[in-house]
PyMOL Python script that loads the backbone (N, CA, C, O; Angstrom):
from pymol import cmd

cmd.read_pdbstr("""\
ATOM      1  N   MET A   1      13.345 107.116  90.982  1.00  0.00           N
ATOM      2  CA  MET A   1      13.752 105.857  91.791  1.00  0.00           C
ATOM      3  C   MET A   1      15.156 105.426  91.350  1.00  0.00           C
ATOM      4  O   MET A   1      16.033 105.188  92.181  1.00  0.00           O
ATOM      5  N   VAL A   2      15.341 105.335  90.106  1.00  0.00           N
ATOM      6  CA  VAL A   2      16.672 104.899  89.600  1.00  0.00           C
ATOM      7  C   VAL A   2      17.750 105.819  90.018  1.00  0.00           C
ATOM      8  O   VAL A   2      18.829 105.383  90.418  1.00  0.00           O
ATOM      9  N   LEU A   3      17.472 107.139  89.933  1.00  0.00           N
ATOM     10  CA  LEU A   3      18.495 108.040  90.353  1.00  0.00           C
ATOM     11  C   LEU A   3      18.873 107.989  91.741  1.00  0.00           C
ATOM     12  O   LEU A   3      20.047 108.129  92.081  1.00  0.00           O
ATOM     13  N   SER A   4      17.898 107.789  92.594  1.00  0.00           N
ATOM     14  CA  SER A   4      18.278 107.700  94.051  1.00  0.00           C
ATOM     15  C   SER A   4      19.018 106.361  94.400  1.00  0.00           C
ATOM     16  O   SER A   4      19.914 106.332  95.244  1.00  0.00           O
ATOM     17  N   ILE A   5      18.603 105.265  93.716  1.00  0.00           N
ATOM     18  CA  ILE A   5      19.373 104.001  93.940  1.00  0.00           C
ATOM     19  C   ILE A   5      20.821 104.157  93.500  1.00  0.00           C
ATOM     20  O   ILE A   5      21.758 103.779  94.203  1.00  0.00           O
ATOM     21  N   SER A   6      20.972 104.744  92.280  1.00  0.00           N
ATOM     22  CA  SER A   6      22.340 104.933  91.790  1.00  0.00           C
ATOM     23  C   SER A   6      23.201 105.890  92.608  1.00  0.00           C
ATOM     24  O   SER A   6      24.423 105.767  92.681  1.00  0.00           O
ATOM     25  N   GLY A   7      22.505 106.852  93.222  1.00  0.00           N
ATOM     26  CA  GLY A   7      23.158 107.833  94.042  1.00  0.00           C
ATOM     27  C   GLY A   7      23.576 107.121  95.382  1.00  0.00           C
ATOM     28  O   GLY A   7      24.656 107.391  95.907  1.00  0.00           O
ATOM     29  N   VAL A   8      22.753 106.257  95.895  1.00  0.00           N
ATOM     30  CA  VAL A   8      23.078 105.486  97.095  1.00  0.00           C
ATOM     31  C   VAL A   8      24.217 104.597  96.766  1.00  0.00           C
ATOM     32  O   VAL A   8      25.161 104.508  97.551  1.00  0.00           O
ATOM     33  N   LEU A   9      24.188 103.943  95.670  1.00  0.00           N
ATOM     34  CA  LEU A   9      25.322 103.105  95.299  1.00  0.00           C
ATOM     35  C   LEU A   9      26.576 103.784  95.084  1.00  0.00           C
ATOM     36  O   LEU A   9      27.610 103.248  95.482  1.00  0.00           O
ATOM     37  N   LEU A  10      26.607 104.950  94.476  1.00  0.00           N
ATOM     38  CA  LEU A  10      27.817 105.774  94.278  1.00  0.00           C
ATOM     39  C   LEU A  10      28.371 106.133  95.714  1.00  0.00           C
ATOM     40  O   LEU A  10      29.535 105.870  96.017  1.00  0.00           O
ATOM     41  N   LEU A  11      27.498 106.741  96.582  1.00  0.00           N
ATOM     42  CA  LEU A  11      27.932 107.069  97.923  1.00  0.00           C
ATOM     43  C   LEU A  11      28.366 105.970  98.766  1.00  0.00           C
ATOM     44  O   LEU A  11      29.204 106.155  99.649  1.00  0.00           O
ATOM     45  N   GLY A  12      27.818 104.784  98.531  1.00  0.00           N
ATOM     46  CA  GLY A  12      28.235 103.606  99.195  1.00  0.00           C
ATOM     47  C   GLY A  12      29.587 103.158  98.717  1.00  0.00           C
ATOM     48  O   GLY A  12      30.383 102.696  99.535  1.00  0.00           O
ATOM     49  N   VAL A  13      29.886 103.260  97.508  1.00  0.00           N
ATOM     50  CA  VAL A  13      31.188 102.838  96.891  1.00  0.00           C
ATOM     51  C   VAL A  13      32.254 103.876  97.442  1.00  0.00           C
ATOM     52  O   VAL A  13      33.349 103.472  97.832  1.00  0.00           O
ATOM     53  N   ILE A  14      31.938 105.125  97.467  1.00  0.00           N
ATOM     54  CA  ILE A  14      32.869 106.147  98.019  1.00  0.00           C
ATOM     55  C   ILE A  14      33.183 105.945  99.482  1.00  0.00           C
ATOM     56  O   ILE A  14      34.308 106.123  99.948  1.00  0.00           O
ATOM     57  N   ALA A  15      32.187 105.585 100.147  1.00  0.00           N
ATOM     58  CA  ALA A  15      32.398 105.337 101.658  1.00  0.00           C
ATOM     59  C   ALA A  15      33.192 104.129 101.855  1.00  0.00           C
ATOM     60  O   ALA A  15      34.017 104.091 102.767  1.00  0.00           O
ATOM     61  N   PHE A  16      32.990 103.040 100.993  1.00  0.00           N
ATOM     62  CA  PHE A  16      33.745 101.823 100.988  1.00  0.00           C
ATOM     63  C   PHE A  16      35.316 102.165 100.759  1.00  0.00           C
ATOM     64  O   PHE A  16      36.214 101.798 101.517  1.00  0.00           O
ATOM     65  N   LEU A  17      35.470 102.866  99.681  1.00  0.00           N
ATOM     66  CA  LEU A  17      36.847 103.237  99.322  1.00  0.00           C
ATOM     67  C   LEU A  17      37.491 104.051 100.403  1.00  0.00           C
ATOM     68  O   LEU A  17      38.671 103.832 100.675  1.00  0.00           O
ATOM     69  N   PHE A  18      36.791 105.002 101.060  1.00  0.00           N
ATOM     70  CA  PHE A  18      37.396 105.713 102.198  1.00  0.00           C
ATOM     71  C   PHE A  18      37.688 104.757 103.286  1.00  0.00           C
ATOM     72  O   PHE A  18      38.739 104.850 103.920  1.00  0.00           O
ATOM     73  N   PHE A  19      36.769 103.799 103.547  1.00  0.00           N
ATOM     74  CA  PHE A  19      37.039 102.879 104.588  1.00  0.00           C
ATOM     75  C   PHE A  19      38.272 101.957 104.378  1.00  0.00           C
ATOM     76  O   PHE A  19      39.003 101.600 105.302  1.00  0.00           O
ATOM     77  N   ARG A  20      38.436 101.600 103.055  1.00  0.00           N
ATOM     78  CA  ARG A  20      39.577 100.685 102.742  1.00  0.00           C
ATOM     79  C   ARG A  20      40.865 101.408 102.535  1.00  0.00           C
ATOM     80  O   ARG A  20      41.895 100.862 102.930  1.00  0.00           O
ATOM     81  N   LYS A  21      40.920 102.553 101.972  1.00  0.00           N
ATOM     82  CA  LYS A  21      42.108 103.271 101.535  1.00  0.00           C
ATOM     83  C   LYS A  21      42.613 104.384 102.425  1.00  0.00           C
ATOM     84  O   LYS A  21      43.808 104.523 102.685  1.00  0.00           O
ATOM     85  N   ASP A  22      41.655 105.172 102.880  1.00  0.00           N
ATOM     86  CA  ASP A  22      42.004 106.313 103.758  1.00  0.00           C
ATOM     87  C   ASP A  22      41.837 106.144 105.232  1.00  0.00           C
ATOM     88  O   ASP A  22      41.972 107.091 106.007  1.00  0.00           O
ATOM     89  N   GLY A  23      41.546 104.941 105.612  1.00  0.00           N
ATOM     90  CA  GLY A  23      41.492 104.691 107.067  1.00  0.00           C
ATOM     91  C   GLY A  23      40.219 105.181 107.809  1.00  0.00           C
ATOM     92  O   GLY A  23      40.234 105.473 109.005  1.00  0.00           O
ATOM     93  N   MET A  24      39.160 105.250 107.050  1.00  0.00           N
ATOM     94  CA  MET A  24      37.928 105.806 107.709  1.00  0.00           C
ATOM     95  C   MET A  24      37.468 104.574 108.671  1.00  0.00           C
ATOM     96  O   MET A  24      37.448 103.418 108.247  1.00  0.00           O
ATOM     97  N   LYS A  25      37.141 104.881 109.856  1.00  0.00           N
ATOM     98  CA  LYS A  25      36.716 103.871 110.715  1.00  0.00           C
ATOM     99  C   LYS A  25      35.324 103.452 110.593  1.00  0.00           C
ATOM    100  O   LYS A  25      34.546 104.267 110.097  1.00  0.00           O
ATOM    101  N   ALA A  26      34.867 102.270 110.979  1.00  0.00           N
ATOM    102  CA  ALA A  26      33.520 101.823 110.896  1.00  0.00           C
ATOM    103  C   ALA A  26      32.627 102.754 111.670  1.00  0.00           C
ATOM    104  O   ALA A  26      31.519 103.038 111.215  1.00  0.00           O
ATOM    105  N   SER A  27      33.050 103.248 112.821  1.00  0.00           N
ATOM    106  CA  SER A  27      32.207 104.038 113.613  1.00  0.00           C
ATOM    107  C   SER A  27      31.950 105.423 112.831  1.00  0.00           C
ATOM    108  O   SER A  27      30.876 106.013 112.952  1.00  0.00           O
ATOM    109  N   HIS A  28      32.925 105.877 112.075  1.00  0.00           N
ATOM    110  CA  HIS A  28      32.676 107.162 111.372  1.00  0.00           C
ATOM    111  C   HIS A  28      31.632 106.869 110.291  1.00  0.00           C
ATOM    112  O   HIS A  28      30.775 107.719 110.053  1.00  0.00           O
ATOM    113  N   ALA A  29      31.661 105.680 109.607  1.00  0.00           N
ATOM    114  CA  ALA A  29      30.601 105.372 108.654  1.00  0.00           C
ATOM    115  C   ALA A  29      29.278 105.265 109.268  1.00  0.00           C
ATOM    116  O   ALA A  29      28.281 105.673 108.672  1.00  0.00           O
ATOM    117  N   ILE A  30      29.222 104.753 110.397  1.00  0.00           N
ATOM    118  CA  ILE A  30      27.867 104.582 111.075  1.00  0.00           C
ATOM    119  C   ILE A  30      27.352 105.940 111.488  1.00  0.00           C
ATOM    120  O   ILE A  30      26.157 106.176 111.314  1.00  0.00           O
ATOM    121  N   VAL A  31      28.145 106.856 112.021  1.00  0.00           N
ATOM    122  CA  VAL A  31      27.735 108.166 112.289  1.00  0.00           C
ATOM    123  C   VAL A  31      27.292 108.900 111.174  1.00  0.00           C
ATOM    124  O   VAL A  31      26.306 109.624 111.307  1.00  0.00           O
ATOM    125  N   CYS A  32      27.955 108.809 109.939  1.00  0.00           N
ATOM    126  CA  CYS A  32      27.524 109.508 108.800  1.00  0.00           C
ATOM    127  C   CYS A  32      26.181 108.847 108.276  1.00  0.00           C
ATOM    128  O   CYS A  32      25.300 109.580 107.827  1.00  0.00           O
ATOM    129  N   ALA A  33      26.026 107.585 108.322  1.00  0.00           N
ATOM    130  CA  ALA A  33      24.718 106.987 107.954  1.00  0.00           C
ATOM    131  C   ALA A  33      23.637 107.470 108.864  1.00  0.00           C
ATOM    132  O   ALA A  33      22.582 107.872 108.373  1.00  0.00           O
ATOM    133  N   LEU A  34      23.819 107.460 110.122  1.00  0.00           N
ATOM    134  CA  LEU A  34      22.728 107.972 111.037  1.00  0.00           C
ATOM    135  C   LEU A  34      22.412 109.434 110.793  1.00  0.00           C
ATOM    136  O   LEU A  34      21.251 109.843 110.802  1.00  0.00           O
ATOM    137  N   PHE A  35      23.500 110.248 110.566  1.00  0.00           N
ATOM    138  CA  PHE A  35      23.279 111.653 110.232  1.00  0.00           C
ATOM    139  C   PHE A  35      22.414 111.877 108.969  1.00  0.00           C
ATOM    140  O   PHE A  35      21.587 112.787 108.901  1.00  0.00           O
ATOM    141  N   GLY A  36      22.669 110.932 107.901  1.00  0.00           N
ATOM    142  CA  GLY A  36      21.912 110.948 106.784  1.00  0.00           C
ATOM    143  C   GLY A  36      20.463 110.594 106.939  1.00  0.00           C
ATOM    144  O   GLY A  36      19.578 111.160 106.296  1.00  0.00           O
ATOM    145  N   PHE A  37      20.251 109.651 107.802  1.00  0.00           N
ATOM    146  CA  PHE A  37      18.841 109.304 108.159  1.00  0.00           C
ATOM    147  C   PHE A  37      18.104 110.388 108.865  1.00  0.00           C
ATOM    148  O   PHE A  37      16.958 110.663 108.510  1.00  0.00           O
ATOM    149  N   TYR A  38      18.707 111.046 109.880  1.00  0.00           N
ATOM    150  CA  TYR A  38      18.126 112.159 110.559  1.00  0.00           C
ATOM    151  C   TYR A  38      18.008 113.368 109.684  1.00  0.00           C
ATOM    152  O   TYR A  38      17.036 114.113 109.816  1.00  0.00           O
ATOM    153  N   LEU A  39      18.910 113.598 108.825  1.00  0.00           N
ATOM    154  CA  LEU A  39      18.816 114.790 107.908  1.00  0.00           C
ATOM    155  C   LEU A  39      17.620 114.489 106.966  1.00  0.00           C
ATOM    156  O   LEU A  39      16.975 115.448 106.543  1.00  0.00           O
ATOM    157  N   ALA A  40      17.298 113.302 106.628  1.00  0.00           N
ATOM    158  CA  ALA A  40      16.245 113.042 105.658  1.00  0.00           C
ATOM    159  C   ALA A  40      14.930 113.322 106.302  1.00  0.00           C
ATOM    160  O   ALA A  40      13.924 113.446 105.604  1.00  0.00           O
ATOM    161  N   SER A  41      14.890 113.428 107.598  1.00  0.00           N
ATOM    162  CA  SER A  41      13.557 113.727 108.251  1.00  0.00           C
ATOM    163  C   SER A  41      13.336 115.145 108.574  1.00  0.00           C
ATOM    164  O   SER A  41      12.319 115.511 109.162  1.00  0.00           O
ATOM    165  N   THR A  42      14.328 116.003 108.177  1.00  0.00           N
ATOM    166  CA  THR A  42      14.139 117.466 108.444  1.00  0.00           C
ATOM    167  C   THR A  42      13.497 118.150 107.335  1.00  0.00           C
ATOM    168  O   THR A  42      13.175 117.562 106.302  1.00  0.00           O
ATOM    169  N   ALA A  43      13.293 119.493 107.559  1.00  0.00           N
ATOM    170  CA  ALA A  43      12.613 120.293 106.551  1.00  0.00           C
ATOM    171  C   ALA A  43      13.525 120.563 105.441  1.00  0.00           C
ATOM    172  O   ALA A  43      13.033 120.959 104.384  1.00  0.00           O
ATOM    173  N   ILE A  44      14.778 120.402 105.540  1.00  0.00           N
ATOM    174  CA  ILE A  44      15.645 120.826 104.447  1.00  0.00           C
ATOM    175  C   ILE A  44      15.840 119.654 103.433  1.00  0.00           C
ATOM    176  O   ILE A  44      16.503 119.838 102.412  1.00  0.00           O
ATOM    177  N   ALA A  45      15.294 118.511 103.698  1.00  0.00           N
ATOM    178  CA  ALA A  45      15.448 117.268 102.924  1.00  0.00           C
ATOM    179  C   ALA A  45      14.961 117.496 101.537  1.00  0.00           C
ATOM    180  O   ALA A  45      15.672 117.071 100.626  1.00  0.00           O
ATOM    181  N   PRO A  46      13.805 118.129 101.236  1.00  0.00           N
ATOM    182  CA  PRO A  46      13.357 118.347  99.847  1.00  0.00           C
ATOM    183  C   PRO A  46      14.232 119.267  99.092  1.00  0.00           C
ATOM    184  O   PRO A  46      14.362 119.089  97.881  1.00  0.00           O
ATOM    185  N   HIS A  47      14.822 120.201  99.671  1.00  0.00           N
ATOM    186  CA  HIS A  47      15.827 121.140  99.132  1.00  0.00           C
ATOM    187  C   HIS A  47      17.068 120.376  98.547  1.00  0.00           C
ATOM    188  O   HIS A  47      17.566 120.549  97.434  1.00  0.00           O
ATOM    189  N   ILE A  48      17.459 119.513  99.500  1.00  0.00           N
ATOM    190  CA  ILE A  48      18.705 118.651  99.237  1.00  0.00           C
ATOM    191  C   ILE A  48      18.472 117.675  98.025  1.00  0.00           C
ATOM    192  O   ILE A  48      19.346 117.454  97.186  1.00  0.00           O
ATOM    193  N   LYS A  49      17.283 117.141  98.008  1.00  0.00           N
ATOM    194  CA  LYS A  49      16.773 116.296  96.909  1.00  0.00           C
ATOM    195  C   LYS A  49      16.715 117.006  95.663  1.00  0.00           C
ATOM    196  O   LYS A  49      17.178 116.498  94.642  1.00  0.00           O
ATOM    197  N   ALA A  50      16.141 118.227  95.668  1.00  0.00           N
ATOM    198  CA  ALA A  50      15.961 119.020  94.536  1.00  0.00           C
ATOM    199  C   ALA A  50      17.325 119.384  93.978  1.00  0.00           C
ATOM    200  O   ALA A  50      17.497 119.392  92.759  1.00  0.00           O
ATOM    201  N   SER A  51      18.280 119.679  94.805  1.00  0.00           N
ATOM    202  CA  SER A  51      19.639 120.086  94.374  1.00  0.00           C
ATOM    203  C   SER A  51      20.377 118.881  93.681  1.00  0.00           C
ATOM    204  O   SER A  51      21.111 119.035  92.705  1.00  0.00           O
ATOM    205  N   GLY A  52      20.127 117.718  94.248  1.00  0.00           N
ATOM    206  CA  GLY A  52      20.741 116.517  93.650  1.00  0.00           C
ATOM    207  C   GLY A  52      20.100 116.263  92.329  1.00  0.00           C
ATOM    208  O   GLY A  52      20.805 115.943  91.372  1.00  0.00           O
ATOM    209  N   ASN A  53      18.772 116.389  92.214  1.00  0.00           N
ATOM    210  CA  ASN A  53      18.176 116.091  90.917  1.00  0.00           C
ATOM    211  C   ASN A  53      18.671 117.211  89.951  1.00  0.00           C
ATOM    212  O   ASN A  53      18.914 116.858  88.798  1.00  0.00           O
ATOM    213  N   SER A  54      18.833 118.401  90.256  1.00  0.00           N
ATOM    214  CA  SER A  54      19.346 119.488  89.436  1.00  0.00           C
ATOM    215  C   SER A  54      20.770 119.151  88.918  1.00  0.00           C
ATOM    216  O   SER A  54      21.106 119.264  87.739  1.00  0.00           O
ATOM    217  N   LEU A  55      21.568 118.724  89.927  1.00  0.00           N
ATOM    218  CA  LEU A  55      22.963 118.412  89.519  1.00  0.00           C
ATOM    219  C   LEU A  55      23.000 117.207  88.635  1.00  0.00           C
ATOM    220  O   LEU A  55      23.829 117.176  87.725  1.00  0.00           O
ATOM    221  N   ALA A  56      22.144 116.177  88.832  1.00  0.00           N
ATOM    222  CA  ALA A  56      22.118 115.038  87.926  1.00  0.00           C
ATOM    223  C   ALA A  56      21.555 115.417  86.548  1.00  0.00           C
ATOM    224  O   ALA A  56      22.000 114.832  85.561  1.00  0.00           O
ATOM    225  N   SER A  57      20.596 116.365  86.415  1.00  0.00           N
ATOM    226  CA  SER A  57      20.151 116.717  85.051  1.00  0.00           C
ATOM    227  C   SER A  57      21.318 117.602  84.416  1.00  0.00           C
ATOM    228  O   SER A  57      21.547 117.515  83.210  1.00  0.00           O
ATOM    229  N   LEU A  58      22.001 118.395  85.183  1.00  0.00           N
ATOM    230  CA  LEU A  58      23.052 119.209  84.590  1.00  0.00           C
ATOM    231  C   LEU A  58      24.143 118.226  84.046  1.00  0.00           C
ATOM    232  O   LEU A  58      24.599 118.386  82.914  1.00  0.00           O
ATOM    233  N   LEU A  59      24.561 117.202  84.866  1.00  0.00           N
ATOM    234  CA  LEU A  59      25.595 116.282  84.445  1.00  0.00           C
ATOM    235  C   LEU A  59      25.143 115.461  83.320  1.00  0.00           C
ATOM    236  O   LEU A  59      25.994 115.070  82.521  1.00  0.00           O
ATOM    237  N   SER A  60      23.871 115.140  83.150  1.00  0.00           N
ATOM    238  CA  SER A  60      23.418 114.260  82.144  1.00  0.00           C
ATOM    239  C   SER A  60      23.349 115.004  80.768  1.00  0.00           C
ATOM    240  O   SER A  60      23.373 114.357  79.720  1.00  0.00           O
ATOM    241  N   GLY A  61      23.259 116.442  80.782  1.00  0.00           N
ATOM    242  CA  GLY A  61      23.237 117.191  79.641  1.00  0.00           C
ATOM    243  C   GLY A  61      24.635 117.461  79.104  1.00  0.00           C
ATOM    244  O   GLY A  61      24.716 118.115  78.065  1.00  0.00           O
ATOM    245  N   ILE A  62      25.684 117.054  79.663  1.00  0.00           N
ATOM    246  CA  ILE A  62      26.975 117.334  79.164  1.00  0.00           C
ATOM    247  C   ILE A  62      27.334 116.167  78.125  1.00  0.00           C
ATOM    248  O   ILE A  62      27.211 114.970  78.380  1.00  0.00           O
ATOM    249  N   ASN A  63      27.790 116.692  76.932  1.00  0.00           N
ATOM    250  CA  ASN A  63      28.149 115.816  75.899  1.00  0.00           C
ATOM    251  C   ASN A  63      29.556 115.896  75.627  1.00  0.00           C
ATOM    252  O   ASN A  63      30.124 116.987  75.572  1.00  0.00           O
ATOM    253  N   PHE A  64      30.176 114.761  75.448  1.00  0.00           N
ATOM    254  CA  PHE A  64      31.718 114.744  75.219  1.00  0.00           C
ATOM    255  C   PHE A  64      31.906 114.412  73.681  1.00  0.00           C
ATOM    256  O   PHE A  64      33.037 114.332  73.201  1.00  0.00           O
TER     257      PHE A  64
END
""", "prot")
cmd.dss("prot")
cmd.show_as("cartoon", "prot")
cmd.util.cbc("prot")
cmd.orient("prot")
């Protein structure tokens, strides 16, 4: 749960920065959000979630 909330926050911040700095229009953000909601209801959603979890565990294992 914490990973999904932080992922949503990160993607939200990135979308906000694109909106403010790169000229992304609000309509583009709405289309992206709707695409995400529709994608979450497809059969590929568990694979996307597993890939995100795998990437998060890979990144958390990196020591500097």
